[in-house]
N, C-alpha and C positions, 0 to 999 in steps of 0.2 A: 558691685557692692552687695553684701549679704543683707537679709532682712534685719538682722541684729544691728548691723552698722547703720542702716537706714533709720531704724527705730531710735537709736541714740542720737542721730543727727536731728531728728524731729524733736526729741526730748530736749536737746540743747536749745533749739529755737524756742520751744515752749518756755524753757527756763529764762531765756532772755526777755521774753514778753512779761513774765511774772516779775522778773527783776526790775524792769522799767516801771511797771505798775506800782510795785512796792516802794520804789524810790520816790515816785511822784505823788502817789496817793496811798500811803501805808494803811491808814485806818479804813478807808473805803475798800481797799483790796482785801483786808482781813475780814471786814464785814461781809463781803461777797462770798468768800470761802466758807465763813461760818454759817451763813444762810444756806448755801448750797448743801452743806452737810447736815445741818440741824433744822433747817426750815424755820429759823427765827433769828432775830438779831440780838445784840448785847448792849448793855448800858455801861459805858466807861466811867460816867460820873458817879453812879451809885450802884456798883456791881453787887449782886446778892448771891447768885448761884456759883457753884464751883467753877464751871466753865467761864462765866463772866469774870470772875476774879482772876482766872488764869490770863484772860485777855488784858485785864488791867495791869497785871504784873509785867506782861510782855512790853507794854508801852511806858512803864514807869519804874521798873527795877532792873538794873544791870550793874554788876560789880565785877572787879577784876578777879575775885575768887570764883564767882560763878563761871566766868569765861575759862578760867584755868581748869576747873573741875569738869567742864563740858568737853574738854579735849581729852580723848581717851589715852593719850600718851602722858600728858602732864598730870592727869589724875593719879598716876602711879606715885609720883613724888608726894602728892597731897596725902595719899593713903599711908605712905611711910611716916610722914610727919604726925599723922593721927594714931600711929602705933598699930596699923592694920596691914602691915606688909605681908603677913602670912596669907592674906586673902587676895593677893594680886595674881591675876592670871599671867602665866609666863608668856613672854613675847619671843618668838623665834627670830624674826627679822623685822626691820622697818625700812621701807623704800620710799623714794620721792615720787616715783611713777611706775607704771606697770612694766615698762621696758627694762627697768633696772633689776627686776626679779630674776634671781638665779635659781631656777627650779631644781637644778641638780643637787643643790645643797639643802633642799627641803625634804621632809619625810613624804611618804606616799599620800598621807591624809593630813589636812590642815584646814584652817579657816582664814579666809582673806576678809579684812574689813578696813574701813577708813576711820580716821580719828575725828572727823569734823562734822558729823551729822548722824542721821538715823536711816536704817534700811539699806545700808551699803555693804552687807555681809554676803559672802559666798562660801558655802561648805564644799571642800574638795575631798571626795571620797577615794579618788584614784587619779593621781596627777598625770598618768599616762593617757587618760581619756580627755584631757582638757582641750577644748577648741580655743586655741590661743588668739585667733583672730577675733572671735566674738567676745571673749573675756577681756581682751585689750580694749575693744570698743566701749565696753561697759565701764571699765575703770578709768579710761581716758576721759569719759564723760564725768564721772564722779570727781576726778581731780580738777576739773575745770569750773566746777560750780561752787558758789558760796551758799551753803545750806540755809543761812539766816534769811535769805530772801523768800523762801517758800511760804513761811507763815509768820514772818517778822519775829523770829526767835534770835534776837541780836546777840545772845550769849555765844553764838557760833561765828559771828562776823569777823573776828580777828584770828581765827585758827588757821594755821598753815596746813593745807591738806597733806596727809601722809598715808601710805598703805602699810597696814600692820598684818603680820603673819603670826597666828596663834595656833597652839596645838588643838587637834580635834579630839574632844572627850566623849563623843557620842551624841545621841539625840537627847539633850538635857532638857529638863523642865526649867522655865524661867520663873523666878519669884521676884516680883517688882513691888517694893515696899515704898509707898508714898507717905511722906511725913509733912505735917503742917504745924507751924508754931512749935517745933521741936518735939512733937509727939506723933506716933503712927496714926495715920488717917485710914489707910486701907492697904491690903496686899492683893495685887493682881497676879494670878497664876496662869501660865500658858504652857500647855503640853502639845508639842508638835509631833506629827506622824510622818512616816516616810513618803506617803502619797501626797503630802503638801498641805493637808487640812490640819487644823488644830482646835483644841478645846481650851476654854478659858473661863475664869470666873473671878469675882471680887469678894474678899472676905475681910472681916474685922481683924483686929490685932490678935485676938485669941482663937480665931478660926471657929468660933462657936456658931456663927451664922453667916450666910452669904448676904452681901449688901446689894449686889446688882448682877445682872447678866448684860451682855452687849449685843447689839444688833448684828444679825447674820453670823453669829458664832454659837457653837454648841456650848453646853454647860459642863464644866469640869467636875468630876467626882471629888467631893471635898475630903475623901479619905486619903487623897494624895497630899499628905502633909509632910514637909521636910523633917528629917531627923533632927536638924539643928535649928529649928524655928526660933528658939529663944536666943541663940547666938546671933542669928540674922537680925532679929529685932533689936538686940543690943547694939550691933554695929550700925544699923540704920539710925538709931537714936543718937549715937555718938557723932555721926556725920551731920545729922539734922540740927545739932547745936549751932552750926555755923550759918544756917539758912532759914529763911521764912518758909520756903517750900522746896522740897527736894525729893526726888525718887531715886532710890538705890536699888540696882538690879543685881540679883544673886543667882548663882548656880550651885548645885550640890553634886559633888563627884568624889567617889572613893572616900566617903565619910569625912569630907572636907567641904567647906563653903568658899566660893570665890565671888568677888565683886566684879561684875562685867562692866558696868558704867554707872555714872550718875547723870541724871537729867532733871529738868525743872518743869517740864510740861508734858503730861501724858496725852498723847495724840494731839499735841499742840493746843490743849484746852478746848477740844471739840469732840468730847466723848459722848457717844450715843447711849446714854444710860437707859436701862429697862428695870424698873419703871423710871420715868423722867423725874419723879419726886426726889430720887436719890441725889440729883444734881443740886437741888436746893438744900437738902439735908447736909451734904458735905460742905456746901458753901457757908453754912452757919458755923462750921467748925474751923474755917480758915479766916483768921482775924488779920486784916491788912493794916490795922492801926498799931501793931507792935513795933 
């Protein structure tokens, strides 16, 4: 057994423990994870901060449309219905499991991701160098888990796991636009580098001022503004009409914007804002009474 195989066996055992805790004591388990990250608890009865209101939403709001949009495959049909088909990232192939992948029919470079959660992406720069035994261990693990149990994000609970193969467009910058009450709340920008580190920052809708930085991350130069920021904002607002809170993730490539995914909880509502006052300021702008 390789170190990678052992790692994912341990990860699966850990997942089963979290799954059991979340099924039996969901609020207590989320409180523990929230305290572990932010060193404070949250108020579900009278949430005030942005993070607290995210936790309230996780326990009180779930709709079929949210579940549909959270699925990276079903999202495509939703975007077509919204008239945004030109912003859909092409899919090369969809597979039920790693063993089904026919690498001979894929280009030399591509991206592997799943449709049912976050952080399950792998960039392949040269398919001839793939360690299939280790990559299979990784995606066999991903396909066995229900992502909703990690932080009680129940919008993921009914998604059937699939493996998606997308084209590789290079080391793109992420533009993550969070909308609350049908208006843009902020934009998080992430620039990744080949050595694995990345810069990030949070800006207002007009990019006139940074709203926050994040713990353990460098600050992104705000001159890196997308050419199509107005179009991104319009698309995000168009989608936001259907939800109380939604984050729309964009990429810009070859003078064109693509929508990567839509989600409803940035860092599962456990964001380490700097300064911490930003958490309360954003919370005031998220009205749960609508």
